[in-house]
C-alpha positions in Angstrom: -17.8 6.1 5.2 -15.3 7.2 8.0 -14.7 10.3 9.0 -10.9 10.5 10.8 -10.4 13.1 13.6 -8.4 15.7 14.2 -5.7 14.2 17.2 -5.9 10.5 17.6 -9.0 9.9 18.0 -11.0 7.2 15.2 -14.2 6.8 14.5 -16.0 3.6 15.2 -16.2 2.2 11.7 -12.7 3.0 11.2 -11.3 0.5 14.4 -13.9 -2.3 13.1 -12.6 -2.3 9.9 -9.1 -2.5 10.9 -10.8 -5.6 12.9 -12.4 -7.3 10.1 -9.5 -6.4 7.4 -7.7 -9.0 9.4 -10.3 -11.9 8.1 -10.8 -10.5 4.5 -9.1 -12.3 2.0 -6.7 -10.5 -0.5 -7.2 -12.4 -3.5 -3.4 -12.3 -4.7 -2.2 -13.2 -1.3 -2.0 -17.3 -2.1 0.8 -18.4 -3.5 -0.4 -21.3 -6.3 3.4 -22.5 -6.8 3.7 -25.1 -4.4 7.9 -25.1 -4.7 9.8 -22.9 -2.5 12.1 -21.3 -2.8 10.7 -19.1 -5.7 12.0 -15.6 -6.2 10.2 -12.6 -7.9 11.4 -11.9 -10.8 10.5 -8.3 -11.0 11.2 -7.2 -7.2 13.3 -10.1 -6.4 11.6 -11.2 -3.3 11.9 -14.4 -2.2 8.8 -16.7 -1.4 10.1 -19.2 1.2 8.2 -20.8 4.7 4.9 -19.2 3.5 6.1 -15.7 3.1 7.9 -13.5 0.9 10.3 -12.1 1.9 13.6 -9.7 1.0 17.2 -11.2 0.8 19.3 -9.9 -2.2 22.5 -12.5 -2.1 19.3 -15.8 -2.1 17.7 -13.8 -4.6 21.3 -13.6 -6.6 21.4 -17.4 -6.7 17.9 -18.5 -7.0 18.3 -15.8 -10.4 21.4 -17.7 -11.8 19.7 -21.4 -11.1 17.9 -22.1 -14.2 16.1 -24.1 -12.4 14.6 -22.5 -9.7 11.1 -21.7 -9.5 9.9 -18.1 -10.7 6.8 -16.9 -9.9 5.1 -13.2 -9.4 4.4 -11.8 -5.8 1.3 -10.6 -5.2 2.5 -7.2 -4.9 4.1 -6.9 -8.5 0.9 -9.3 -9.5 -1.3 -6.2 -8.5 1.0 -3.8 -10.3 0.6 -5.8 -13.6 -2.9 -6.7 -13.5 -3.5 -2.9 -12.1 -5.1 -3.8 -9.3 -4.7 -1.7 -6.1 -6.7 -2.1 -2.8 -6.1 1.0 -1.8 -6.5 4.7 -3.1 -5.7 8.5 -1.9 -6.6 10.7 -3.3 -4.7 14.0 -2.4 -6.3 17.7 -2.6 -6.3 21.3 -1.2 -4.6 24.5 -1.9 -1.9 23.2 0.4 -1.0 20.6 -1.6 0.1 23.5 -4.1 2.2 25.1 -2.1 4.3 22.2 -0.7 3.7 19.3 -3.3 7.3 18.2 -2.8 7.0 17.9 1.2 3.6 16.0 0.4 5.5 13.5 -2.6 8.6 13.1 0.2 6.0 12.2 3.2 4.2 9.5 0.7 7.5 7.9 -0.8 9.5 8.3 2.9 5.8 5.8 4.7 6.2 3.5 1.8 9.7 2.7 2.6 8.9 1.9 6.4 6.2 0.0 5.4 7.8 -1.9 2.9 10.8 -2.6 5.7 7.8 -4.3 7.5 5.8 -5.5 4.7 7.4 -5.6 1.4 4.6 -6.0 -0.3 3.0 -2.8 0.5 3.6 -0.7 -2.1 3.0 2.3 -4.1 1.4 1.4 -7.0 1.8 4.6 -8.8 1.1 9.2 -8.0 -0.3 10.9 -10.6 -1.1 14.5 -10.7 -4.9 14.5 -11.8 -7.1 17.8 -11.7 -4.5 19.6 -9.3 -4.5 16.8 -6.8 -2.7 13.5 -6.3 -4.1 10.5 -7.1 -1.9 7.2 -5.1 -2.7 3.7 -5.6 -1.2 1.3 -3.5 -1.4 -2.7 -3.2 -3.1 -3.0 0.0 -5.0 -0.9 1.9 -3.2 -1.0 4.8 -0.5 1.4 3.4 -3.6 3.7 2.2 -4.9 3.7 5.3 -1.6 4.7 6.7 -0.9 7.5 3.9 -4.3 9.0 5.4 -3.0 9.1 8.9 0.7 10.0 8.2 -0.5 12.9 6.0 -3.6 13.9 8.9 -0.6 13.6 11.5 1.7 16.3 9.4 0.0 18.5 7.8 -3.3 18.0 9.5 -6.4 19.1 7.4 -9.6 16.8 6.7 -9.2 12.9 6.4 -12.3 10.2 4.6 -11.9 6.5 5.2 -14.6 5.2 2.6 -14.2 1.1 3.0 -16.4 -1.3 0.4 -17.9 -4.1 2.5 -16.7 -7.5 2.1 -13.4 -6.4 0.2 -10.0 -5.6 1.3 -10.2 -2.0 -0.4 -9.8 1.8 0.6 -10.1 4.8 -0.6 -9.0 7.9 1.4 -10.0 11.3 0.7 -7.4 13.9 1.7 -7.6 17.5 1.4 -6.3 20.7 3.2 -6.7 24.4 2.9 -3.6 26.9 2.7 
């Protein structure tokens, strides 16, 4: 377990995980369809040149074409299978007082992350025992959320990594 400290300092394990994460496999990342281009029927992402990307005009054309390959993108597949690679638990008195600000920050960070990688998405945000439980399609987005909460609101942030898996659980809390 690595504990994020206030400011820019990061735990040694966190830096090690960042390097390790680049080598670990996401079990949903490999596209098995073979045919390009393909379109995700749920979110309208396009698979082309070995990458998923957003191209709304091309997606509309592909969805009209009855012969076009349709295939769930990895993010939609994870959402369908309820397979999060990141979890963020948010607790503390601060949350009750600033609930809307925290949720707005989380959704804003998702939009920023999705511009860089359209497969990084929130799966769900649930109220649980006076806190928030957030599930993400990538460990990277969960770590980003932990960092952005820390930068914006301070508090305590813990990162827990599962050895050998692309998975992280982030706990953030702050009193009043």
